[in-house]
C-alpha positions in Angstrom: 28.7 161.8 226.2 25.0 161.4 226.8 23.0 164.5 227.5 20.8 164.7 230.6 17.1 164.1 230.2 16.2 167.7 231.1 18.5 169.1 228.3 16.9 166.9 225.7 13.4 167.9 226.9 14.4 171.6 226.7 15.7 171.1 223.2 12.5 169.4 222.2 10.4 172.3 223.7 12.5 174.8 221.7 12.1 172.9 218.5 8.3 172.8 219.0 8.2 176.5 219.8 10.1 177.2 216.6 8.0 174.8 214.4 4.8 174.6 216.4 2.8 177.0 214.4 3.7 175.2 211.2 2.7 171.9 212.8 -0.6 173.3 213.9 -1.3 174.6 210.4 -0.5 171.3 208.8 -2.7 169.4 211.3 -5.7 171.9 210.9 -8.4 170.5 208.6 -8.3 172.2 205.2 -11.1 172.9 202.8 -12.6 169.7 201.6 -11.8 168.5 198.0 -15.3 169.5 196.8 -14.5 173.1 197.5 -16.8 173.7 200.3 -15.8 174.7 203.8 -17.8 173.8 206.8 -18.7 176.4 209.4 -18.8 175.5 213.1 -22.2 174.5 214.5 -23.8 173.7 217.8 -26.9 171.5 218.1 -28.9 171.5 221.3 -32.4 170.6 222.5 -34.7 172.5 224.8 -38.2 171.6 226.0 -40.1 171.3 222.8 -37.5 172.4 220.2 -34.2 171.5 218.7 -31.8 174.4 217.8 -29.0 174.5 215.3 -26.6 177.5 215.7 -24.1 178.1 213.0 -21.2 180.6 213.0 -21.3 182.5 209.8 -19.5 185.8 210.4 -19.3 187.9 207.3 -22.0 186.0 205.3 -24.8 188.2 204.0 -28.2 186.8 204.8 -29.1 186.9 201.1 -26.3 184.3 200.6 -27.9 181.8 202.9 -30.1 178.8 202.0 -31.5 176.5 204.7 -33.4 173.3 203.9 -34.9 170.5 205.9 -34.6 167.1 204.1 -37.8 165.5 202.9 -37.6 162.8 205.6 -36.9 165.4 208.3 -33.6 163.7 209.3 -31.1 166.4 208.1 -30.8 170.2 208.0 -28.7 171.5 205.1 -27.2 174.9 205.3 -25.5 176.4 202.2 -24.2 179.7 201.2 -21.2 181.8 200.3 -18.9 184.1 202.2 -17.5 186.7 199.8 -14.3 188.7 200.3 -14.3 192.5 199.7 -12.5 193.1 196.4 -11.0 196.4 197.5 -8.9 194.8 200.3 -8.0 191.7 198.3 -6.3 193.6 195.5 -4.1 195.7 197.8 -2.4 192.7 199.5 1.3 192.1 198.8 1.9 188.9 200.8 0.1 186.8 203.4 1.5 186.2 206.9 -1.5 184.2 208.2 -4.6 182.8 206.5 -7.4 181.3 208.7 -10.6 182.7 207.3 -12.3 180.7 204.6 -14.1 182.5 201.7 -16.3 181.0 199.0 -19.1 178.5 199.0 -19.9 176.5 202.1 -22.2 173.6 203.0 -23.0 172.1 206.4 -25.2 169.0 206.7 -26.5 168.5 210.3 -28.0 165.1 211.0 -30.9 165.5 213.4 -31.5 163.1 216.3 -33.6 160.1 215.0 -36.2 160.3 217.8 -36.9 164.0 217.1 -40.0 164.6 214.9 -39.8 168.2 213.4 -43.0 170.3 213.1 -42.2 171.5 209.5 -44.8 174.2 209.5 -43.1 176.1 212.4 -39.4 175.9 211.5 -37.8 179.4 211.9 -34.4 180.8 211.1 -32.8 184.1 212.2 -29.4 185.6 211.5 -27.9 188.1 213.9 -24.3 189.0 214.9 -22.8 186.5 212.6 -24.8 183.5 213.8 -27.6 181.7 212.1 -30.0 180.2 214.5 -32.5 177.6 213.2 -35.4 176.6 215.6 -36.9 173.2 214.8 -40.0 172.8 217.0 -40.9 169.3 218.0 -44.1 167.9 216.4 -46.7 167.0 219.0 -47.3 163.3 219.3 -50.6 162.3 217.8 -53.2 161.5 220.4 -53.7 157.9 221.2 -56.8 156.5 219.7 -58.7 154.1 221.8 -60.6 151.5 219.9 -63.5 149.8 221.5 -63.6 146.1 221.1 -67.0 144.6 220.5 -68.1 141.0 220.2 
């Protein structure tokens, strides 16, 4: 005997509820093969500046390194989030693991039309967020050349 459609859908819902967390964990991106994890980042532009905001909760500022590439096309953020040893040793078993520890690296490609004023780049770290301000370089004034005969 064939089961009604609504019974099959209810069974599917129950199976997903039972195994849904496992499926979500399997589909979640893991740490890349090179051992680095990538923190979440926002990149936005305001009048005169480009901002890169990176979520780095638990990272000590002394563990951060921020570099602007030589060509000004990429911002590289590196560092490490360390786990407190006193809590790590007391653990018996894990029930959920979602926080990455260890080295991280995030390379942010900057918009090609944006020229960065390298002399005025600033980075601040507060409340678990790194905020890098990349001011736009002023366009050079147009030089008018007088044509003579």
